[in-house]
Backbone atoms as SQL, in Angstrom:
CREATE TABLE atoms (id INTEGER PRIMARY KEY, chain TEXT, resi INTEGER, resn TEXT, atom TEXT, x REAL, y REAL, z REAL);
INSERT INTO atoms VALUES
  (1, 'A', 1, 'UNK', 'N', -9.144, -10.591, -1.297),
  (2, 'A', 1, 'UNK', 'CA', -10.040, -9.658, -0.670),
  (3, 'A', 1, 'UNK', 'C', -9.620, -8.243, -1.048),
  (4, 'A', 2, 'UNK', 'N', -10.506, -7.532, -1.666),
  (5, 'A', 2, 'UNK', 'CA', -10.230, -6.178, -2.137),
  (6, 'A', 2, 'UNK', 'C', -10.766, -5.172, -1.129),
  (7, 'A', 3, 'UNK', 'N', -9.935, -4.257, -0.695),
  (8, 'A', 3, 'UNK', 'CA', -10.387, -3.208, 0.217),
  (9, 'A', 3, 'UNK', 'C', -10.903, -2.058, -0.611),
  (10, 'A', 4, 'UNK', 'N', -12.029, -1.520, -0.202),
  (11, 'A', 4, 'UNK', 'CA', -12.597, -0.399, -0.944),
  (12, 'A', 4, 'UNK', 'C', -12.554, 0.891, -0.155),
  (13, 'A', 5, 'UNK', 'N', -12.332, 0.825, 1.135),
  (14, 'A', 5, 'UNK', 'CA', -12.267, 2.026, 1.961),
  (15, 'A', 5, 'UNK', 'C', -10.901, 2.662, 1.810),
  (16, 'A', 6, 'UNK', 'N', -10.855, 3.960, 1.477),
  (17, 'A', 6, 'UNK', 'CA', -9.554, 4.629, 1.375),
  (18, 'A', 6, 'UNK', 'C', -8.795, 4.518, 2.690),
  (19, 'A', 7, 'UNK', 'N', -7.487, 4.543, 2.607),
  (20, 'A', 7, 'UNK', 'CA', -6.642, 4.354, 3.777),
  (21, 'A', 7, 'UNK', 'C', -7.028, 5.206, 4.960),
  (22, 'A', 8, 'UNK', 'N', -7.203, 6.498, 4.761),
  (23, 'A', 8, 'UNK', 'CA', -7.498, 7.386, 5.878),
  (24, 'A', 8, 'UNK', 'C', -8.858, 7.079, 6.489),
  (25, 'A', 9, 'UNK', 'N', -9.817, 6.655, 5.696),
  (26, 'A', 9, 'UNK', 'CA', -11.144, 6.349, 6.197),
  (27, 'A', 9, 'UNK', 'C', -11.225, 4.989, 6.854),
  (28, 'A', 10, 'UNK', 'N', -10.176, 4.230, 6.790),
  (29, 'A', 10, 'UNK', 'CA', -10.139, 2.876, 7.312),
  (30, 'A', 10, 'UNK', 'C', -9.703, 2.843, 8.768),
  (31, 'A', 11, 'UNK', 'N', -9.145, 3.929, 9.251),
  (32, 'A', 11, 'UNK', 'CA', -8.538, 3.950, 10.579),
  (33, 'A', 11, 'UNK', 'C', -9.557, 3.660, 11.665),
  (34, 'A', 12, 'UNK', 'N', -9.198, 2.737, 12.499),
  (35, 'A', 12, 'UNK', 'CA', -10.001, 2.398, 13.667),
  (36, 'A', 12, 'UNK', 'C', -9.061, 2.372, 14.851),
  (37, 'A', 13, 'UNK', 'N', -8.443, 3.497, 15.113),
  (38, 'A', 13, 'UNK', 'CA', -7.383, 3.558, 16.114),
  (39, 'A', 13, 'UNK', 'C', -7.838, 3.113, 17.495),
  (40, 'A', 14, 'UNK', 'N', -9.046, 3.469, 17.900),
  (41, 'A', 14, 'UNK', 'CA', -9.510, 3.060, 19.221),
  (42, 'A', 14, 'UNK', 'C', -8.548, 3.519, 20.293),
  (43, 'A', 15, 'UNK', 'N', -8.164, 2.608, 21.171),
  (44, 'A', 15, 'UNK', 'CA', -7.181, 2.956, 22.199),
  (45, 'A', 15, 'UNK', 'C', -5.817, 2.454, 21.745),
  (46, 'A', 16, 'UNK', 'N', -4.977, 3.364, 21.301),
  (47, 'A', 16, 'UNK', 'CA', -3.690, 2.966, 20.729),
  (48, 'A', 16, 'UNK', 'C', -2.739, 2.385, 21.764),
  (49, 'A', 17, 'UNK', 'N', -1.991, 1.421, 21.327),
  (50, 'A', 17, 'UNK', 'CA', -0.908, 0.888, 22.148),
  (51, 'A', 17, 'UNK', 'C', 0.193, 1.936, 22.156),
  (52, 'A', 18, 'UNK', 'N', 0.763, 2.189, 23.293),
  (53, 'A', 18, 'UNK', 'CA', 1.775, 3.244, 23.402),
  (54, 'A', 18, 'UNK', 'C', 3.191, 2.694, 23.363),
  (55, 'A', 19, 'UNK', 'N', 3.373, 1.587, 22.705),
  (56, 'A', 19, 'UNK', 'CA', 4.712, 1.008, 22.582),
  (57, 'A', 19, 'UNK', 'C', 5.581, 1.931, 21.735),
  (58, 'A', 20, 'UNK', 'N', 6.864, 1.729, 21.792),
  (59, 'A', 20, 'UNK', 'CA', 7.794, 2.526, 20.996),
  (60, 'A', 20, 'UNK', 'C', 7.459, 2.361, 19.517),
  (61, 'A', 21, 'UNK', 'N', 7.179, 3.463, 18.869),
  (62, 'A', 21, 'UNK', 'CA', 6.773, 3.445, 17.460),
  (63, 'A', 21, 'UNK', 'C', 7.944, 3.575, 16.502),
  (64, 'A', 22, 'UNK', 'N', 9.112, 3.884, 17.014),
  (65, 'A', 22, 'UNK', 'CA', 10.256, 4.151, 16.151),
  (66, 'A', 22, 'UNK', 'C', 10.551, 3.009, 15.175),
  (67, 'A', 23, 'UNK', 'N', 10.616, 1.745, 15.620),
  (68, 'A', 23, 'UNK', 'CA', 10.881, 0.678, 14.647),
  (69, 'A', 23, 'UNK', 'C', 9.802, 0.582, 13.566),
  (70, 'A', 24, 'UNK', 'N', 8.548, 0.780, 13.943),
  (71, 'A', 24, 'UNK', 'CA', 7.467, 0.738, 12.957),
  (72, 'A', 24, 'UNK', 'C', 7.597, 1.883, 11.961),
  (73, 'A', 25, 'UNK', 'N', 7.885, 3.075, 12.452),
  (74, 'A', 25, 'UNK', 'CA', 8.035, 4.222, 11.562),
  (75, 'A', 25, 'UNK', 'C', 9.218, 4.035, 10.616),
  (76, 'A', 26, 'UNK', 'N', 10.283, 3.423, 11.105),
  (77, 'A', 26, 'UNK', 'CA', 11.430, 3.121, 10.241),
  (78, 'A', 26, 'UNK', 'C', 11.040, 2.085, 9.187),
  (79, 'A', 27, 'UNK', 'N', 10.264, 1.077, 9.584),
  (80, 'A', 27, 'UNK', 'CA', 9.811, 0.054, 8.636),
  (81, 'A', 27, 'UNK', 'C', 8.929, 0.683, 7.559),
  (82, 'A', 28, 'UNK', 'N', 8.054, 1.593, 7.957),
  (83, 'A', 28, 'UNK', 'CA', 7.191, 2.288, 6.997),
  (84, 'A', 28, 'UNK', 'C', 8.038, 3.100, 6.024),
  (85, 'A', 29, 'UNK', 'N', 9.016, 3.832, 6.540),
  (86, 'A', 29, 'UNK', 'CA', 9.873, 4.661, 5.684),
  (87, 'A', 29, 'UNK', 'C', 10.632, 3.807, 4.664),
  (88, 'A', 30, 'UNK', 'N', 11.167, 2.677, 5.099),
  (89, 'A', 30, 'UNK', 'CA', 11.891, 1.776, 4.195),
  (90, 'A', 30, 'UNK', 'C', 10.940, 1.231, 3.129),
  (91, 'A', 31, 'UNK', 'N', 9.748, 0.819, 3.542),
  (92, 'A', 31, 'UNK', 'CA', 8.762, 0.261, 2.614),
  (93, 'A', 31, 'UNK', 'C', 8.376, 1.298, 1.560),
  (94, 'A', 32, 'UNK', 'N', 8.127, 2.518, 1.991),
  (95, 'A', 32, 'UNK', 'CA', 7.742, 3.584, 1.059),
  (96, 'A', 32, 'UNK', 'C', 8.888, 3.894, 0.097),
  (97, 'A', 33, 'UNK', 'N', 10.112, 3.967, 0.615),
  (98, 'A', 33, 'UNK', 'CA', 11.272, 4.208, -0.278),
  (99, 'A', 33, 'UNK', 'C', 11.407, 3.084, -1.296),
  (100, 'A', 34, 'UNK', 'N', 11.214, 1.851, -0.844),
  (101, 'A', 34, 'UNK', 'CA', 11.383, 0.695, -1.728),
  (102, 'A', 34, 'UNK', 'C', 10.340, 0.660, -2.835),
  (103, 'A', 35, 'UNK', 'N', 9.120, 1.076, -2.515),
  (104, 'A', 35, 'UNK', 'CA', 8.030, 0.931, -3.482),
  (105, 'A', 35, 'UNK', 'C', 7.469, 2.254, -3.997),
  (106, 'A', 36, 'UNK', 'N', 8.096, 3.363, -3.648),
  (107, 'A', 36, 'UNK', 'CA', 7.597, 4.669, -4.034),
  (108, 'A', 36, 'UNK', 'C', 7.538, 4.911, -5.534),
  (109, 'A', 37, 'UNK', 'N', 8.389, 4.250, -6.289),
  (110, 'A', 37, 'UNK', 'CA', 8.380, 4.437, -7.746),
  (111, 'A', 37, 'UNK', 'C', 7.709, 3.253, -8.445),
  (112, 'A', 38, 'UNK', 'N', 6.708, 2.698, -7.786),
  (113, 'A', 38, 'UNK', 'CA', 6.054, 1.493, -8.297),
  (114, 'A', 38, 'UNK', 'C', 5.395, 1.722, -9.660),
  (115, 'A', 39, 'UNK', 'N', 4.917, 2.939, -9.923),
  (116, 'A', 39, 'UNK', 'CA', 4.310, 3.197, -11.230),
  (117, 'A', 39, 'UNK', 'C', 5.339, 3.070, -12.340),
  (118, 'A', 40, 'UNK', 'N', 6.555, 3.492, -12.086),
  (119, 'A', 40, 'UNK', 'CA', 7.604, 3.407, -13.104),
  (120, 'A', 40, 'UNK', 'C', 8.051, 1.967, -13.322),
  (121, 'A', 41, 'UNK', 'N', 7.854, 1.124, -12.316),
  (122, 'A', 41, 'UNK', 'CA', 8.330, -0.258, -12.400),
  (123, 'A', 41, 'UNK', 'C', 7.209, -1.283, -12.476),
  (124, 'A', 42, 'UNK', 'N', 5.964, -0.837, -12.624),
  (125, 'A', 42, 'UNK', 'CA', 4.826, -1.760, -12.539),
  (126, 'A', 42, 'UNK', 'C', 4.944, -2.944, -13.486),
  (127, 'A', 43, 'UNK', 'N', 5.555, -2.715, -14.649),
  (128, 'A', 43, 'UNK', 'CA', 5.657, -3.776, -15.650),
  (129, 'A', 43, 'UNK', 'C', 6.584, -4.915, -15.210),
  (130, 'A', 44, 'UNK', 'N', 7.416, -4.660, -14.196),
  (131, 'A', 44, 'UNK', 'CA', 8.328, -5.697, -13.704),
  (132, 'A', 44, 'UNK', 'C', 7.649, -6.662, -12.739),
  (133, 'A', 45, 'UNK', 'N', 6.477, -6.283, -12.256),
  (134, 'A', 45, 'UNK', 'CA', 5.780, -7.080, -11.254),
  (135, 'A', 45, 'UNK', 'C', 4.658, -7.889, -11.877),
  (136, 'A', 46, 'UNK', 'N', 4.407, -9.055, -11.289),
  (137, 'A', 46, 'UNK', 'CA', 3.200, -9.788, -11.660),
  (138, 'A', 46, 'UNK', 'C', 2.046, -9.176, -10.881),
  (139, 'A', 47, 'UNK', 'N', 0.828, -9.497, -11.269),
  (140, 'A', 47, 'UNK', 'CA', -0.324, -8.992, -10.539),
  (141, 'A', 47, 'UNK', 'C', -0.297, -9.519, -9.098),
  (142, 'A', 48, 'UNK', 'N', 0.170, -10.748, -8.911),
  (143, 'A', 48, 'UNK', 'CA', 0.288, -11.303, -7.556),
  (144, 'A', 48, 'UNK', 'C', 1.294, -10.505, -6.723),
  (145, 'A', 49, 'UNK', 'N', 2.397, -10.082, -7.346),
  (146, 'A', 49, 'UNK', 'CA', 3.381, -9.245, -6.641),
  (147, 'A', 49, 'UNK', 'C', 2.749, -7.934, -6.186),
  (148, 'A', 50, 'UNK', 'N', 1.995, -7.296, -7.090),
  (149, 'A', 50, 'UNK', 'CA', 1.352, -6.033, -6.752),
  (150, 'A', 50, 'UNK', 'C', 0.349, -6.209, -5.622),
  (151, 'A', 51, 'UNK', 'N', -0.389, -7.303, -5.652),
  (152, 'A', 51, 'UNK', 'CA', -1.350, -7.573, -4.579),
  (153, 'A', 51, 'UNK', 'C', -0.637, -7.821, -3.255),
  (154, 'A', 52, 'UNK', 'N', 0.503, -8.513, -3.300),
  (155, 'A', 52, 'UNK', 'CA', 1.272, -8.778, -2.082),
  (156, 'A', 52, 'UNK', 'C', 1.801, -7.471, -1.501),
  (157, 'A', 53, 'UNK', 'N', 2.307, -6.585, -2.354),
  (158, 'A', 53, 'UNK', 'CA', 2.806, -5.287, -1.903),
  (159, 'A', 53, 'UNK', 'C', 1.656, -4.472, -1.303),
  (160, 'A', 54, 'UNK', 'N', 0.501, -4.534, -1.945),
  (161, 'A', 54, 'UNK', 'CA', -0.667, -3.826, -1.434),
  (162, 'A', 54, 'UNK', 'C', -1.071, -4.354, -0.055),
  (163, 'A', 55, 'UNK', 'N', -1.056, -5.673, 0.108),
  (164, 'A', 55, 'UNK', 'CA', -1.386, -6.280, 1.408),
  (165, 'A', 55, 'UNK', 'C', -0.416, -5.801, 2.490),
  (166, 'A', 56, 'UNK', 'N', 0.856, -5.723, 2.156),
  (167, 'A', 56, 'UNK', 'CA', 1.861, -5.266, 3.120),
  (168, 'A', 56, 'UNK', 'C', 1.635, -3.789, 3.464),
  (169, 'A', 57, 'UNK', 'N', 1.248, -3.005, 2.489),
  (170, 'A', 57, 'UNK', 'CA', 0.942, -1.603, 2.720),
  (171, 'A', 57, 'UNK', 'C', -0.216, -1.492, 3.709),
  (172, 'A', 58, 'UNK', 'N', -1.264, -2.282, 3.501),
  (173, 'A', 58, 'UNK', 'CA', -2.415, -2.280, 4.416),
  (174, 'A', 58, 'UNK', 'C', -1.993, -2.719, 5.818),
  (175, 'A', 59, 'UNK', 'N', -1.147, -3.743, 5.885),
  (176, 'A', 59, 'UNK', 'CA', -0.707, -4.242, 7.186),
  (177, 'A', 59, 'UNK', 'C', 0.025, -3.151, 7.958),
  (178, 'A', 60, 'UNK', 'N', 0.937, -2.472, 7.273),
  (179, 'A', 60, 'UNK', 'CA', 1.690, -1.408, 7.922),
  (180, 'A', 60, 'UNK', 'C', 0.773, -0.267, 8.359),
  (181, 'A', 61, 'UNK', 'N', -0.186, 0.081, 7.505),
  (182, 'A', 61, 'UNK', 'CA', -1.112, 1.148, 7.848),
  (183, 'A', 61, 'UNK', 'C', -1.951, 0.757, 9.068),
  (184, 'A', 62, 'UNK', 'N', -2.474, -0.447, 9.067),
  (185, 'A', 62, 'UNK', 'CA', -3.280, -0.916, 10.194),
  (186, 'A', 62, 'UNK', 'C', -2.457, -0.969, 11.479),
  (187, 'A', 63, 'UNK', 'N', -1.212, -1.390, 11.363),
  (188, 'A', 63, 'UNK', 'CA', -0.326, -1.447, 12.526),
  (189, 'A', 63, 'UNK', 'C', -0.065, -0.039, 13.061),
  (190, 'A', 64, 'UNK', 'N', 0.166, 0.911, 12.163),
  (191, 'A', 64, 'UNK', 'CA', 0.390, 2.296, 12.588),
  (192, 'A', 64, 'UNK', 'C', -0.839, 2.829, 13.324),
  (193, 'A', 65, 'UNK', 'N', -2.012, 2.556, 12.796),
  (194, 'A', 65, 'UNK', 'CA', -3.235, 3.029, 13.439),
  (195, 'A', 65, 'UNK', 'C', -3.443, 2.372, 14.798),
  (196, 'A', 66, 'UNK', 'N', -3.146, 1.088, 14.888),
  (197, 'A', 66, 'UNK', 'CA', -3.332, 0.397, 16.159),
  (198, 'A', 66, 'UNK', 'C', -2.375, 0.913, 17.230),
  (199, 'A', 67, 'UNK', 'N', -1.275, 1.517, 16.792),
  (200, 'A', 67, 'UNK', 'CA', -0.303, 2.085, 17.739),
  (201, 'A', 67, 'UNK', 'C', -0.489, 3.588, 17.916),
  (202, 'A', 68, 'UNK', 'N', -1.592, 4.104, 17.373),
  (203, 'A', 68, 'UNK', 'CA', -1.867, 5.523, 17.530),
  (204, 'A', 68, 'UNK', 'C', -0.995, 6.410, 16.683),
  (205, 'A', 69, 'UNK', 'N', -0.505, 5.896, 15.569),
  (206, 'A', 69, 'UNK', 'CA', 0.395, 6.659, 14.703),
  (207, 'A', 69, 'UNK', 'C', -0.191, 6.838, 13.310),
  (208, 'A', 70, 'UNK', 'N', -1.524, 6.942, 13.235),
  (209, 'A', 70, 'UNK', 'CA', -2.170, 7.087, 11.925),
  (210, 'A', 70, 'UNK', 'C', -1.640, 8.278, 11.145),
  (211, 'A', 71, 'UNK', 'N', -1.399, 9.373, 11.828),
  (212, 'A', 71, 'UNK', 'CA', -0.907, 10.573, 11.152),
  (213, 'A', 71, 'UNK', 'C', 0.401, 10.336, 10.429),
  (214, 'A', 72, 'UNK', 'N', 1.211, 9.438, 10.960),
  (215, 'A', 72, 'UNK', 'CA', 2.504, 9.158, 10.342),
  (216, 'A', 72, 'UNK', 'C', 2.373, 8.179, 9.180),
  (217, 'A', 73, 'UNK', 'N', 1.176, 7.642, 8.967),
  (218, 'A', 73, 'UNK', 'CA', 0.971, 6.663, 7.907),
  (219, 'A', 73, 'UNK', 'C', 0.466, 7.312, 6.619),
  (220, 'A', 74, 'UNK', 'N', 0.509, 8.638, 6.539),
  (221, 'A', 74, 'UNK', 'CA', 0.040, 9.334, 5.346),
  (222, 'A', 74, 'UNK', 'C', 0.756, 8.893, 4.083),
  (223, 'A', 75, 'UNK', 'N', 2.041, 8.606, 4.197),
  (224, 'A', 75, 'UNK', 'CA', 2.804, 8.121, 3.042),
  (225, 'A', 75, 'UNK', 'C', 2.231, 6.807, 2.538),
  (226, 'A', 76, 'UNK', 'N', 1.725, 5.992, 3.457),
  (227, 'A', 76, 'UNK', 'CA', 1.158, 4.705, 3.069),
  (228, 'A', 76, 'UNK', 'C', -0.144, 4.879, 2.297),
  (229, 'A', 77, 'UNK', 'N', -0.930, 5.887, 2.652),
  (230, 'A', 77, 'UNK', 'CA', -2.170, 6.159, 1.931),
  (231, 'A', 77, 'UNK', 'C', -1.841, 6.531, 0.488),
  (232, 'A', 78, 'UNK', 'N', -0.840, 7.383, 0.321),
  (233, 'A', 78, 'UNK', 'CA', -0.413, 7.762, -1.032),
  (234, 'A', 78, 'UNK', 'C', 0.126, 6.552, -1.783),
  (235, 'A', 79, 'UNK', 'N', 0.932, 5.750, -1.106),
  (236, 'A', 79, 'UNK', 'CA', 1.489, 4.563, -1.746),
  (237, 'A', 79, 'UNK', 'C', 0.392, 3.569, -2.107),
  (238, 'A', 80, 'UNK', 'N', -0.609, 3.443, -1.252),
  (239, 'A', 80, 'UNK', 'CA', -1.733, 2.557, -1.551),
  (240, 'A', 80, 'UNK', 'C', -2.422, 2.986, -2.847),
  (241, 'A', 81, 'UNK', 'N', -2.579, 4.290, -3.024),
  (242, 'A', 81, 'UNK', 'CA', -3.161, 4.821, -4.256),
  (243, 'A', 81, 'UNK', 'C', -2.287, 4.463, -5.462),
  (244, 'A', 82, 'UNK', 'N', -0.973, 4.653, -5.326),
  (245, 'A', 82, 'UNK', 'CA', -0.054, 4.350, -6.429),
  (246, 'A', 82, 'UNK', 'C', -0.075, 2.865, -6.777),
  (247, 'A', 83, 'UNK', 'N', -0.188, 2.020, -5.764),
  (248, 'A', 83, 'UNK', 'CA', -0.261, 0.577, -6.011),
  (249, 'A', 83, 'UNK', 'C', -1.534, 0.260, -6.788),
  (250, 'A', 84, 'UNK', 'N', -2.633, 0.886, -6.401),
  (251, 'A', 84, 'UNK', 'CA', -3.892, 0.687, -7.124),
  (252, 'A', 84, 'UNK', 'C', -3.774, 1.092, -8.579),
  (253, 'A', 85, 'UNK', 'N', -3.123, 2.219, -8.825),
  (254, 'A', 85, 'UNK', 'CA', -2.907, 2.668, -10.210),
  (255, 'A', 85, 'UNK', 'C', -2.011, 1.688, -10.966),
  (256, 'A', 86, 'UNK', 'N', -0.972, 1.189, -10.294),
  (257, 'A', 86, 'UNK', 'CA', -0.077, 0.223, -10.940),
  (258, 'A', 86, 'UNK', 'C', -0.844, -1.039, -11.311),
  (259, 'A', 87, 'UNK', 'N', -1.740, -1.478, -10.439),
  (260, 'A', 87, 'UNK', 'CA', -2.552, -2.660, -10.740),
  (261, 'A', 87, 'UNK', 'C', -3.447, -2.410, -11.950),
  (262, 'A', 88, 'UNK', 'N', -4.036, -1.206, -12.030),
  (263, 'A', 88, 'UNK', 'CA', -4.862, -0.849, -13.182),
  (264, 'A', 88, 'UNK', 'C', -4.037, -0.857, -14.461),
  (265, 'A', 89, 'UNK', 'N', -2.853, -0.260, -14.403),
  (266, 'A', 89, 'UNK', 'CA', -1.988, -0.199, -15.574),
  (267, 'A', 89, 'UNK', 'C', -1.560, -1.599, -15.996),
  (268, 'A', 90, 'UNK', 'N', -1.238, -2.441, -15.028),
  (269, 'A', 90, 'UNK', 'CA', -0.838, -3.821, -15.318),
  (270, 'A', 90, 'UNK', 'C', -1.993, -4.558, -15.993),
  (271, 'A', 91, 'UNK', 'N', -3.212, -4.383, -15.476),
  (272, 'A', 91, 'UNK', 'CA', -4.382, -5.049, -16.048),
  (273, 'A', 91, 'UNK', 'C', -4.611, -4.602, -17.491),
  (274, 'A', 92, 'UNK', 'N', -4.465, -3.295, -17.738),
  (275, 'A', 92, 'UNK', 'CA', -4.642, -2.781, -19.102),
  (276, 'A', 92, 'UNK', 'C', -3.569, -3.334, -20.026),
  (277, 'A', 93, 'UNK', 'N', -2.355, -3.409, -19.534),
  (278, 'A', 93, 'UNK', 'CA', -1.262, -3.928, -20.355),
  (279, 'A', 93, 'UNK', 'C', -1.493, -5.406, -20.685),
  (280, 'A', 94, 'UNK', 'N', -1.920, -6.170, -19.678),
  (281, 'A', 94, 'UNK', 'CA', -2.185, -7.592, -19.896),
  (282, 'A', 94, 'UNK', 'C', -3.334, -7.767, -20.883),
  (283, 'A', 95, 'UNK', 'N', -4.333, -6.912, -20.786),
  (284, 'A', 95, 'UNK', 'CA', -5.463, -6.966, -21.703),
  (285, 'A', 95, 'UNK', 'C', -5.009, -6.646, -23.118),
  (286, 'A', 96, 'UNK', 'N', -4.146, -5.654, -23.265),
  (287, 'A', 96, 'UNK', 'CA', -3.622, -5.268, -24.573),
  (288, 'A', 96, 'UNK', 'C', -2.756, -6.352, -25.194),
  (289, 'A', 97, 'UNK', 'N', -2.010, -7.097, -24.374),
  (290, 'A', 97, 'UNK', 'CA', -1.164, -8.167, -24.885),
  (291, 'A', 97, 'UNK', 'C', -1.983, -9.352, -25.388),
  (292, 'A', 98, 'UNK', 'N', -3.150, -9.531, -24.801),
  (293, 'A', 98, 'UNK', 'CA', -4.027, -10.619, -25.255),
  (294, 'A', 98, 'UNK', 'C', -4.683, -10.271, -26.569),
  (295, 'A', 99, 'UNK', 'N', -4.758, -8.974, -26.855),
  (296, 'A', 99, 'UNK', 'CA', -5.322, -8.533, -28.113),
  (297, 'A', 99, 'UNK', 'C', -6.840, -8.567, -28.108),
  (298, 'A', 100, 'UNK', 'N', -7.433, -8.046, -29.165),
  (299, 'A', 100, 'UNK', 'CA', -8.895, -7.988, -29.254),
  (300, 'A', 100, 'UNK', 'C', -9.487, -9.374, -29.469),
  (301, 'A', 101, 'UNK', 'N', -10.683, -9.496, -28.877),
  (302, 'A', 101, 'UNK', 'CA', -11.525, -10.634, -29.126),
  (303, 'A', 101, 'UNK', 'C', -11.066, -11.922, -28.700);
């Protein structure tokens, strides 16, 4: 399932849960640090890996919004964009390896 709505436009915060957000924010920070240089490493991942990372990015973003912390998920929106670019680059590379025709 491919999401087409940009991260910020996807927010449906509604009535946020007011639980402690600190563990979630720490999880987001770790995830962003781990995958922030994904464009430089895209060739190391399979397309399935990139899709899995993208799904996790969406999950974290949705969780942040459901807890009323959408503003803190800005890094995830940027990372979601980078993951999309990495997927495009991977697709082009795979196409080039197959060669013409």
